[in-house]
MISE-485654 format. One record per atom (N, C-alpha, C, CB): residue number from 1; residue in one letter; atom name; y, z, x. Coordinates in pm, whole numbers. Glycine has a CB too. Example, Ala and Ser with C-alpha at 12.3 -4.5 7.8 and 13.67 -1.06 7.14 Angstrom:
2
   n res atom  north     up   east
   1   A    N   -569    780   1319
   1   A   CA   -450    780   1230
   1   A    C   -330    780   1320
   1   A   CB   -447    905   1131
   2   S    N   -225    708   1285
   2   S   CA   -106    714   1367
   2   S    C      3    787   1290
   2   S   CB    -60    572   1408
//
This chain:
87
   n res atom  north     up   east
   1   M    N   -458   -154  -1422
   1   M   CA   -528   -166  -1297
   1   M    C   -664   -230  -1325
   1   M   CB   -543    -28  -1228
   2   R    N   -699   -326  -1243
   2   R   CA   -828   -391  -1264
   2   R    C   -911   -384  -1137
   2   R   CB   -809   -537  -1308
   3   V    N  -1041   -382  -1154
   3   V   CA  -1132   -378  -1041
   3   V    C  -1138   -517   -979
   3   V   CB  -1274   -331  -1085
   4   L    N  -1107   -524   -849
   4   L   CA  -1114   -650   -777
   4   L    C  -1251   -671   -716
   4   L   CB  -1008   -655   -669
   5   G    N  -1317   -560   -683
   5   G   CA  -1450   -572   -625
   5   G    C  -1499   -441   -571
   5   G   CB  -1450   -676   -517
   6   V    N  -1623   -445   -528
   6   V   CA  -1690   -329   -470
   6   V    C  -1736   -368   -330
   6   V   CB  -1810   -280   -559
   7   I    N  -1717   -278   -235
   7   I   CA  -1762   -301    -98
   7   I    C  -1891   -221    -80
   7   I   CB  -1653   -260      8
   8   P    N  -2002   -287    -52
   8   P   CA  -2129   -215    -42
   8   P    C  -2134   -123     81
   8   P   CB  -2246   -316    -36
   9   H    N  -2198     -9     61
   9   H   CA  -2219     87    170
   9   H    C  -2339    173    135
   9   H   CB  -2091    175    194
  10   Q    N  -2410    216    237
  10   Q   CA  -2531    295    217
  10   Q    C  -2506    430    150
  10   Q   CB  -2599    317    349
  11   F    N  -2397    497    187
  11   F   CA  -2371    633    138
  11   F    C  -2249    645     47
  11   F   CB  -2354    724    254
  12   L    N  -2158    550     56
  12   L   CA  -2031    561    -14
  12   L    C  -2020    458   -126
  12   L   CB  -1915    545     83
  13   K    N  -1948    494   -230
  13   K   CA  -1911    398   -333
  13   K    C  -1766    360   -305
  13   K   CB  -1929    457   -480
  14   I    N  -1743    232   -277
  14   I   CA  -1609    185   -240
  14   I    C  -1565     81   -343
  14   I   CB  -1608    125    -95
  15   T    N  -1460    115   -417
  15   T   CA  -1409     26   -521
  15   T    C  -1265    -10   -487
  15   T   CB  -1417     93   -662
  16   V    N  -1233   -139   -502
  16   V   CA  -1097   -186   -475
  16   V    C  -1035   -229   -608
  16   V   CB  -1097   -304   -372
  17   F    N   -917   -173   -636
  17   F   CA   -843   -204   -758
  17   F    C   -715   -277   -720
  17   F   CB   -812    -74   -839
  18   G    N   -662   -353   -813
  18   G   CA   -535   -420   -789
  18   G    C   -445   -411   -910
  18   G   CB   -559   -565   -752
  19   M    N   -313   -397   -883
  19   M   CA   -215   -395   -990
  19   M    C    -75   -406   -929
  19   M   CB   -228   -266  -1075
  20   N    N      6   -497   -982
  20   N   CA    146   -510   -943
  20   N    C    169   -515   -793
  20   N   CB    223   -396  -1000
  21   M    N     98   -605   -726
  21   M   CA    114   -625   -582
  21   M    C     78   -502   -500
  21   M   CB    255   -666   -551
  22   K    N     -8   -417   -554
  22   K   CA    -57   -299   -483
  22   K    C   -209   -294   -498
  22   K   CB      9   -168   -537
  23   Y    N   -273   -239   -398
  23   Y   CA   -417   -222   -400
  23   Y    C   -448    -74   -389
  23   Y   CB   -484   -301   -285
  24   T    N   -553    -34   -456
  24   T   CA   -603    103   -444
  24   T    C   -748     92   -399
  24   T   CB   -591    182   -580
  25   V    N   -780    163   -291
  25   V   CA   -917    168   -241
  25   V    C   -967    309   -270
  25   V   CB   -927    133    -87
  26   K    N  -1069    319   -354
  26   K   CA  -1127    450   -389
  26   K    C  -1263    460   -323
  26   K   CB  -1138    469   -545
  27   I    N  -1279    562   -240
  27   I   CA  -1404    586   -169
  27   I    C  -1462    716   -224
  27   I   CB  -1383    593    -12
  28   E    N  -1585    707   -274
  28   E   CA  -1647    824   -336
  28   E    C  -1776    860   -264
  28   E   CB  -1675    798   -485
  29   M    N  -1800    991   -255
  29   M   CA  -1926   1043   -204
  29   M    C  -1954   1170   -281
  29   M   CB  -1920   1070    -47
  30   G    N  -2055   1165   -365
  30   G   CA  -2085   1279   -450
  30   G    C  -1969   1306   -544
  30   G   CB  -2115   1404   -365
  31   Q    N  -1923   1430   -547
  31   Q   CA  -1814   1468   -636
  31   Q    C  -1677   1457   -569
  31   Q   CB  -1834   1608   -687
  32   M    N  -1674   1410   -446
  32   M   CA  -1549   1399   -373
  32   M    C  -1503   1253   -370
  32   M   CB  -1564   1455   -229
  33   E    N  -1372   1234   -362
  33   E   CA  -1320   1099   -347
  33   E    C  -1194   1101   -261
  33   E   CB  -1290   1036   -485
  34   I    N  -1174    990   -192
  34   I   CA  -1055    967   -113
  34   I    C   -994    837   -165
  34   I   CB  -1086    959     43
  35   T    N   -864    837   -187
  35   T   CA   -797    719   -241
  35   T    C   -686    676   -146
  35   T   CB   -740    746   -382
  36   Y    N   -684    546   -118
  36   Y   CA   -579    487    -36
  36   Y    C   -502    389   -122
  36   Y   CB   -637    417     89
  37   K    N   -370    393   -114
  37   K   CA   -285    297   -185
  37   K    C   -220    209    -81
  37   K   CB   -176    370   -274
  38   I    N   -234     78    -99
  38   I   CA   -189    -19      0
  38   I    C   -100   -122    -69
  38   I   CB   -309    -87     69
  39   R    N     17   -143    -16
  39   R   CA    107   -245    -70
  39   R    C     65   -382    -20
  39   R   CB    254   -216    -32
  40   E    N     82   -482   -104
  40   E   CA     57   -618    -61
  40   E    C    157   -651     49
  40   E   CB     68   -717   -181
  41   S    N    112   -723    151
  41   S   CA    197   -759    265
  41   S    C    153   -894    320
  41   S   CB    193   -649    376
  42   E    N    212   -933    431
  42   E   CA    171  -1058    495
  42   E    C     23  -1055    532
  42   E   CB    255  -1083    620
  43   N    N    -25   -938    575
  43   N   CA   -163   -925    621
  43   N    C   -261   -889    511
  43   N   CB   -170   -823    730
  44   I    N   -212   -832    403
  44   I   CA   -298   -787    293
  44   I    C   -254   -858    166
  44   I   CB   -291   -632    276
  45   K    N   -332   -960    126
  45   K   CA   -296  -1038      9
  45   K    C   -412  -1057    -88
  45   K   CB   -245  -1172     51
  46   S    N   -531  -1003    -53
  46   S   CA   -648  -1029   -137
  46   S    C   -755   -923   -114
  46   S   CB   -705  -1169   -110
  47   F    N   -856   -927   -199
  47   F   CA   -972   -839   -183
  47   F    C  -1036   -861    -46
  47   F   CB  -1077   -863   -295
  48   D    N  -1046   -987     -3
  48   D   CA  -1107  -1016    127
  48   D    C  -1032   -950    241
  48   D   CB  -1112  -1167    149
  49   D    N   -900   -945    232
  49   D   CA   -819   -877    335
  49   D    C   -849   -728    337
  49   D   CB   -668   -901    310
  50   I    N   -863   -669    220
  50   I   CA   -899   -526    211
  50   I    C  -1038   -505    270
  50   I   CB   -894   -476     63
  51   D    N  -1131   -592    236
  51   D   CA  -1269   -583    285
  51   D    C  -1270   -582    439
  51   D   CB  -1355   -700    231
  52   K    N  -1189   -665    502
  52   K   CA  -1180   -669    649
  52   K    C  -1120   -540    704
  52   K   CB  -1096   -789    694
  53   L    N  -1029   -481    630
  53   L   CA   -963   -358    672
  53   L    C  -1062   -241    677
  53   L   CB   -847   -325    578
  54   I    N  -1158   -243    585
  54   I   CA  -1254   -134    573
  54   I    C  -1367   -158    674
  54   I   CB  -1311   -124    427
  55   D    N  -1337   -131    801
  55   D   CA  -1436   -156    906
  55   D    C  -1519    -32    935
  55   D   CB  -1366   -204   1034
  56   E    N  -1611    -45   1030
  56   E   CA  -1705     63   1061
  56   E    C  -1633    189   1108
  56   E   CB  -1803     18   1168
  57   Q    N  -1532    175   1192
  57   Q   CA  -1459    292   1240
  57   Q    C  -1389    363   1124
  57   Q   CB  -1356    251   1347
  58   F    N  -1325    288   1036
  58   F   CA  -1259    345    919
  58   F    C  -1359    423    834
  58   F   CB  -1191    234    835
  59   L    N  -1476    363    810
  59   L   CA  -1576    429    726
  59   L    C  -1631    554    794
  59   L   CB  -1690    333    694
  60   N    N  -1654    549    924
  60   N   CA  -1702    667    996
  60   N    C  -1600    781    990
  60   N   CB  -1733    632   1142
  61   E    N  -1472    747   1002
  61   E   CA  -1368    849    991
  61   E    C  -1366    910    851
  61   E   CB  -1230    790   1026
  62   N    N  -1389    826    749
  62   N   CA  -1392    878    613
  62   N    C  -1515    965    589
  62   N   CB  -1389    764    512
  63   L    N  -1628    930    647
  63   L   CA  -1746   1017    637
  63   L    C  -1716   1153    697
  63   L   CB  -1868    952    707
  64   S    N  -1642   1155    807
  64   S   CA  -1602   1281    869
  64   S    C  -1508   1360    776
  64   S   CB  -1532   1255   1004
  65   H    N  -1416   1290    710
  65   H   CA  -1327   1356    613
  65   H    C  -1408   1419    500
  65   H   CB  -1225   1255    556
  66   F    N  -1508   1346    452
  66   F   CA  -1591   1399    343
  66   F    C  -1665   1525    389
  66   F   CB  -1691   1293    295
  67   T    N  -1714   1525    511
  67   T   CA  -1782   1644    564
  67   T    C  -1687   1763    562
  67   T   CB  -1834   1619    707
  68   T    N  -1564   1742    606
  68   T   CA  -1463   1848    604
  68   T    C  -1435   1894    461
  68   T   CB  -1333   1801    671
  69   M    N  -1422   1797    369
  69   M   CA  -1395   1832    229
  69   M    C  -1511   1913    169
  69   M   CB  -1371   1704    146
  70   F    N  -1635   1869    193
  70   F   CA  -1750   1941    141
  70   F    C  -1754   2083    197
  70   F   CB  -1880   1867    175
  71   N    N  -1728   2098    327
  71   N   CA  -1729   2231    389
  71   N    C  -1621   2320    330
  71   N   CB  -1711   2219    540
  72   S    N  -1502   2265    308
  72   S   CA  -1394   2344    248
  72   S    C  -1431   2392    108
  72   S   CB  -1265   2261    242
  73   M    N  -1489   2303     30
  73   M   CA  -1529   2340   -107
  73   M    C  -1640   2444   -104
  73   M   CB  -1575   2215   -185
  74   E    N  -1736   2426    -15
  74   E   CA  -1845   2523     -4
  74   E    C  -1792   2661     32
  74   E   CB  -1948   2477    100
  75   K    N  -1699   2668    127
  75   K   CA  -1640   2796    166
  75   K    C  -1563   2859     50
  75   K   CB  -1547   2778    287
  76   A    N  -1493   2776    -27
  76   A   CA  -1419   2828   -143
  76   A    C  -1515   2888   -245
  76   A   CB  -1334   2716   -209
  77   F    N  -1625   2819   -270
  77   F   CA  -1725   2872   -363
  77   F    C  -1784   3001   -310
  77   F   CB  -1837   2769   -388
  78   E    N  -1810   3007   -180
  78   E   CA  -1864   3130   -121
  78   E    C  -1768   3247   -139
  78   E   CB  -1895   3110     27
  79   R    N  -1638   3222   -116
  79   R   CA  -1538   3328   -135
  79   R    C  -1533   3371   -281
  79   R   CB  -1398   3281    -89
  80   H    N  -1536   3276   -370
  80   H   CA  -1529   3306   -512
  80   H    C  -1651   3385   -558
  80   H   CB  -1517   3177   -593
  81   T    N  -1768   3342   -514
  81   T   CA  -1893   3410   -550
  81   T    C  -1895   3550   -492
  81   T   CB  -2015   3330   -501
  82   S    N  -1849   3566   -369
  82   S   CA  -1848   3698   -305
  82   S    C  -1756   3793   -380
  82   S   CB  -1803   3686   -158
  83   E    N  -1641   3744   -430
  83   E   CA  -1548   3828   -506
  83   E    C  -1611   3872   -637
  83   E   CB  -1416   3753   -533
  84   E    N  -1684   3782   -704
  84   E   CA  -1748   3819   -831
  84   E    C  -1859   3920   -809
  84   E   CB  -1804   3694   -901
  85   D    N  -1936   3904   -699
  85   D   CA  -2045   3996   -670
  85   D    C  -1994   4135   -637
  85   D   CB  -2130   3944   -556
  86   A    N  -1874   4142   -579
  86   A   CA  -1817   4272   -541
  86   A    C  -1765   4348   -664
  86   A   CB  -1703   4252   -441
  87   S    N  -1740   4278   -774
  87   S   CA  -1684   4344   -893
  87   S    C  -1786   4425   -966
  87   S   CB  -1625   4242   -988
//
């Protein structure tokens, strides 16, 4: 797998990889990441096509996913910490 490029964003690290007619888009925020695997098709044939796919609405939805992920992890840590304190 090789890095095809990086899509700049204020809060997210977005890296696009390519291998064997497939693309992987890795979106990172802090310690969390979301990965999308996309097959090459008529509409998706290059890094530029992926870049167009990653629009503002897509990024806003992913920011919302990250918020949910962070909240889930925080709650898990709270439960874990509460169990240790009770022991």
